[in-house]
N, C-alpha and C positions, 0 to 999 in steps of 0.2 A: 607666336604665340599661336595660334590656331593649328597651326598641324601638334600642339599638348594639350591642347584642348578639345580635341578629335581622341586623340589616342588616352588622356582620360576617361571623358567617359566610355567607351568602345571596352576599356579596361574594367570600369563600374558595370557593362551590361553581361561582358563575362562572368564578372564574380558573382552576380547572383539567380545569374541565370542556369548556376549550379545548382541554387535549391530549386528552384522553380518547377513545377511538378511536366511529366512530360505532355507535349504539345502546345502548351506557356507559348505564345509570338507576339515581340514587339513590332508593333503597329507605328505608325510617326507620330502620331497626335502626343496630349500630354498621357504619362504613361501613369496609372493608379493599382499601389497594387495592397493584397487582402490576402488574411487569412487560409481562404482557400489556395492562394497560388503555390502558399509553400505548407500546402499539407499539413495547415492546423485549422483543430478544432475548437472549437467553445468561448469561450469565455481568455481568451491569451493573451495578458499583458506583454510580455516578453523569449522569445527561445535565443539562446547560446548555444550553434552551433561546433563544435570542435571538428578541424580539418586536418589532412597534413601540411596542410601552409599555413596556419594560422587558426586564429577563431574568428567566426561571423556574427553579430548580430541579429538581430530583429526586436523596436519595439512598434506596437501599436494601438491604434484609442479602443477604445469600452466596443464603436462601431464596425472592428477590425479593420483601420487605414493602417496604414502600413505609415510611421510615423517618427521613424530614423533607425539608418543602418551602418553600422559598423563594422569597416572589416581592416582585422588585424593583422598586417603581417609578423612585426612585433612589436614589443611595448612601447617601441620609438616611432615604428611604421606604422599609415594606418587611413584609412580614409571616412572620414562620417557624410551619411546623403539624410538632411530634414526636408522633412518634406509637411508642409502647410496647406489646411483644407478652411474649406466655409462650404460648411452642410457635408455633399461627397464633389464636392467642385477642390481640382486640386492649386492652388495660386500662389505655393510656392515653393519649390527647394534650392538647396546649398546644396556644394561635391566639395565638400572642405578636405585638400590634402597637410595630413604632416610627417615632416622628416623630420628624422634623426630628437625626433620629439617634437617639433619646432614647425607650427604653424605655415607655410608654403603660400603668400598671398600669389604666387605669381600666377600655379598649377590652376588654385581652384576659384569656379565659379557659383553665378548664382544664379535659379530661373523664377522671372516674375510673370505670372499669368493674369492676365484683365477680361472678362466678363461683358459680352455686348449684349445683351435680349432684347434689345428697341425694336428691332422687325424680327429678323431671323439668327440665332446664337451666331456670334462671332467670337474665336477666342485667340488674346493677341497674347505670346509668350517673348518674353524675351533675355538674353543669353548676354550676361557681362560679369567680366570679370571682378576679382576685389579692385583691384586695380583705378574700378571706374568705365577700365573700357569696352564699351556696346560690341559681342561679336556678333550678334545674330540675331533678328530678329524675325518669327513666323506668324504668320495671322491664319489660322485657318476657319473656315467656311464653313455651314452647315445650313441641310435645306429643314422644311417644316418639320419633317419626319424626322428631324437628328440628326440625321447621316450625312459625315464629313465629304464636301463638296468638292473642298479648293484649298491648298498650301500654297501658301504666297512665303517666300523668304527675302530674307535683306539685309544685305552688309554692307562695306565697303568695298565689295569688288564689285558690286551689282543685283538682280535678283531674281530669280528662278521661280515657277510656278507649273506646279502639281497640280492638275484637274484630273478630278475621280469620276468616273462614268457607273451606272449602275445600270444591267441588263437583267430581264430577265423572260428565258424561251422557256416551254414545257418544263415548269416546275425547277428549268436551274437558274441562281440568278450568278450573275456573275458582276463582281468591282472592278476596273482597270483604271489603272491611274498613268496617266502621261504626264509626264514632264516635259515642262515644253515642246508641248506638242508631239513627243516621241516619248512609245508607251515604255513604262520604267518596271509594274508588274500587273498583272491580271489573280485574281482569284475567284473561281469559279467552286460555287456548295450548290451540291446535287444532296438526292435520297435515292437512297436502295435497300430492298429486301433482301435479307442473306438466306441462305435455305432452311432454316428455322423461323423465319416469316418475321422476325426483328429489323426495325428499320436505321438503317445507320446513313450516319453524315460523313458526307464525301467532302473533303477542302482540296481542289488540286490548287494549287502557286505557282507560277509562272514569272521569270525574274527576269530583265530582260540589261540592256549595255548599251544606250545612246537606238531601243529601237531594234538592237537584234539579239535572240534571243540566246540566256545562256545557264540559266539555269531552275527548276521545280525540284516542286514535292507533293503527293501527293498522301494526306493525312486521314485517316477516315477513323471516327468515332462512334460508339456503339448507342444504346439507349443512354445510359447512362452521364450520358457527355466525357465519354475515358476513350484518349485515344488510345485503340489497339491495332494500328497496321502506321507505320511510317516508311514513304516509296520514296528517294532519293530520286533527282535525274541528272545529266550532264548533255550539254543539247551535241549533238555527231553535225559536222558541217556537213561533212559526205551523204550521210541518211539523210537533212534535210530535214531527224527528228528530235524529242528526246530520246536518251537512253539513260537503263538504269543501271544504278555504279552504286546500290545500298539497298536492302529491305532490315525495318526494323519492326518486330509484332513483338505487344506487350501482352499480358496474360492483368490479371485481379481479380482478389477473392470474394465474397458474398459482399465483403460490408465498403471495396473498394482499394483495398494493397493493394500494389504491385506486385507479384511475385513473382515474375519471371519473367526475362529480355531477350530473345533470341537475335540475334542481327546477320544478314549475310551480305559478303560484300565475295563479287566472285562466286571461288569454289569454296568459298571459307567461313565458318561458323561458328557463332563465337556466343557462350549463353553464356546469360550471370541468372539469378536468385537471389533473391531475400528474403531476409526472412527480418524480423521484429522485436522489440523488444518493449511494453509497455508501461506509458506510465500511472496506473490502477487509477486513474481519476474519470469521472461520469463518461469528460469526453472525451476519452481514449483516444491520447496521443502518443505518437511513437517514440521512445528517446534513444534506444539503440539500433540501428539500421546495419545488417551482416552485408556485405554482398560475394560470392560465392559463385565459383574458386577458387582464387586470387584473395579471399579471406576480408577484403576494405571494410572498412568499417567507418561509423559516423555516430555520435553522441551530440545528442540533443537534452538542454537543462533545461526545461518552462516552469514559467511562474504566470497562476492566473489573474483577474481581477476577481476579489471577494467578491460573494453575495452581496448583492444589493435587496436591503430588507426596508419594504414601506409600511410607513405607520399609520395606521386608520384609526381619523378620530372617532369617537365613541358620541 
């Protein structure tokens, strides 16, 4: 059961990740998705995306939070994820799998969240199969500033403890994740002005396996918090340092739409350019995106919540 459950979660993350904006990163905390994450603006109620493998459907509440995601591989094979909230706090998430038109109880799972704010905030996540088996329990503890400081995972095999440490030095903030005492990941955030005097945010993430360096990623954001540069590194044991293996630069127009993506891997350069067709609504969402030179395209059908009218008593 545990292997099946892990595979399903990874598949769902990969599918949703196809539609997230560049620079959106999954964390270990309960993840909440909003309109902004999917490059949607205004009072969007639903968005249907047509892809080469099927259809992807997203539904949002009036606050712009994702409430439902349907991945359709065919008419009979699809996944549905439901999100339920209390205010802006995620309280329940259900991942339901349908194969050949039938609900697959064995591979479907549910996440339930409990929030305790009697002292410092603590969130408990229970991951349960539709057969009633408790697969994992996570406890997320936060400090007085609202920063995550500890994750405890427990199941039938035992428990793991991840501690998160925060340090600041010369304007740089580093967040270090330690799994059972060994470094799992570090995230360093710093700021630097470019040649035009504009301050950019630089986020360097290093990942470790059992405390041993494995890979790294540097992401640079402009003053509008748009990802402009991404560099990926592998750790070289002989050189005892991280060695770059890929770099991507992103270019945007004045409205923040992605126009160009230039990827460099060793001596090869791959350039993508983006062309959009918009829906003509005040919100200005794109409904067709063409990626050249391969002329790949995605189409979106978007519906909006009607404008709310407020009656004023005379």
